[in-house]
N, C-alpha and C positions, 0 to 999 in steps of 0.2 A: 531206773532199776533200783529198788530198795535193797537193803542188806538182807532182808528175809527172802526176797525173790532171788537174789544171788545165791543164797544158801540152798534154796529149793532146787535151783538148776544144778548145783554141784552134787546134790544128793542123788540125782538121776544118772550120774556118770560112774563109770568104773573107776577104781582107784588110780589107774594109769591115766585115764582121761581127765580126771579131776586134777591130777598133778600137772598135766600138760596145760590145762586151762589156767591154773594158778600161775604157772611159769610165764604164760603169755601176758596175763594181767600185770604181774609184778614188773616185767620188762617194760610194758607200756607205761605203767605208773612212773617209773624212774625216768624214762625218756621224756614224758610229758611234763614232769616236774622241772627238769633241767632245760629242755628245749622249748616247751610250750606245746599245747595240744595241736594247734594249727600247723606247727612246724614238724611234727612227728608223723612219719609215714608208716603205713602198714608193713612195707618192706623192711624198714628199720626195726620195727617190733619183731618181725619174723626172724631177722638176723640176730637180734639181741637175745631172743628167747630160744634160739636154736631149734626152731620148728619149721616145718614145710608150709608152703602156701595152702595145701589142702588141709593140714591140721588147723591152721589159723582160721580158715573160713568154715571149718566144721564147727568151731565154737562161736565164731562171731561173723555174722553175715556181712557186716560193714563196720566202718570206723565208729559210727554213732553208738552201736552196741558195745564196742570195746570201751569207749569213753565212759559209758554208763557203768560198766563193770569196774573201771578204775575209780570212779566216784564212790562206788560201794566199798571198795577196798580201802580207800583213804578214810572214808567215814568210819569204818570199823577200827582202823589203826588209831585214829585220833581219839575216838570215844574210849577205847581201851586205856590209852595214855591218860586222858583227862579224868576218867572215872577213878583211876588209881590215885590221882593227885587231889581230886575234889570231893570224893564221897565222904571223907572224914573231916572235911573243912568245918571248923567251928570257932576260929579265932582270926583276928587281923594278922597275926604273925603267920598263920597258915596261908593267908592271901599273899603275903610278902614272899613266902617260900615258893608258892605257885608262880608268881611273877619272876622270881630269880631263875627258876628252872627253865621257863620259856625263853628268857633273854639269853641265858647261857647256852641253850641248845642252838638258838639262832646265831649266836656269836661264832660258833664253830665254822659257819660258812659266810661270816661277815655280812649277814643279812641277805645274801643272794638267794634268789628263787622264791622267797616269801613263804607264806603259810601253804602247806600241802593242800588244804581245802580251799583257802581263799584264792589261790592262784587259779584253781579250776573254776571257781565261781566267776571270776573276772572274764574268763574265756568262753564259757559255755552257757551262762545263764540266759543270754539273749538269743541263743541259737537252738537250744534243746530244752523244752519245758519239762520233760521227764527228769533230766539231769538237774535242772534248776530246783525242782520240787524236792529231790533227794538231798541236795545241798542245803536247802532252806530247812528241811527237817533236822538235819544233823546240826546245823548252827543253833536251831532251837533247843535241841537236846543239850548241847554244850552250854548254852546260856542258862538252861534250866539247872544244870549242875552248880553253876555259880550262885544262882538265886537260892537254891536249896541250902547251900552253905551259909549264905547270909541269913536265911531264916533260922538256921540252927544257932547262929550268933545272937539273933534276937531272943530265941528261947532261953539261951544262957545268959541273957541280959548284958551281953557285951556289945550289942548294937542297939541303938535307941529304938524305942517302940514306934516313933514317928518316921523312921527310915522306910523307904520303899524298896525292898529287895529286888523287885522286878526291874525297876528303872535303874538301880545301881548296877545290876547284872548286865543290862543292855549297854550302859555306859562303859563298863569294863570290856565287854566284847567288841564294841565299836572302837575303843582305844587300842585293843589288841590287834584287830585286823587293820586298822589304819596305821598302826605302828609297824606291822609287818610290811605293808606296802611302801611306806616311806623308807624303811631300812633297806628294802630291796632296791629302790631307786638310787639310794645313796651308797649302797654297799657298806653300810655303817649302822650298827645297832642303836646308836645314840637316839635317833627319833623314836624308836620303839620304847626305849627306856623312859623317855620323857612323856610319851603318850600314856603309858601305863601308870607312871608315877602321878600324873595329873588326875587320872581317874581314881587311883587309890587314895589320893589326897581328899577327894570328895567323899569316899567311903569313910575315911578317917574322921571326918567332921561328925559322924554319927556314932563313933566308937565311944563307949562309956567307961571302959576300964583299960 
């Protein structure tokens, strides 16, 4: 389920129905982030959202549909956050501020649970191709925001003309997601800091001012 498909479904609901649906998805998203997708049951979602079984199944025929809705929610949340951080990116200092914000946010939970999007990708990408496609699309958009910022740096002549923004953006995204995973395993953000700093070090070699 894409974000546009999710929005279309909500538009067909009454305000009360939309609120109930959103409450179910929000409860499922939190449970799946903390416990994992496979360990979260529909009964737990129902209890956490304060909904009846008939309400839950009115909106979601099965767990697969609910997981897809969770993916759409997390994609929307992350893209809103990253757009706010990256749409005006045009300097290396801006990249450092982006890095610091991500690390500081993850430090609040000592690396536990990982990236909201990445943790879903690990669990569902080989099980549900619809969810995998939605996740891949969102990662592509996220990476595209980084690439666009690097291109603005090139336009401002603060990034060398021979730098490849697309490859640098892919390296930063890979470092970020790998850093999230290692920080999750260690319950320590140090691996995330190191991974991002190594990738930023590569970008720095192309900084001209």
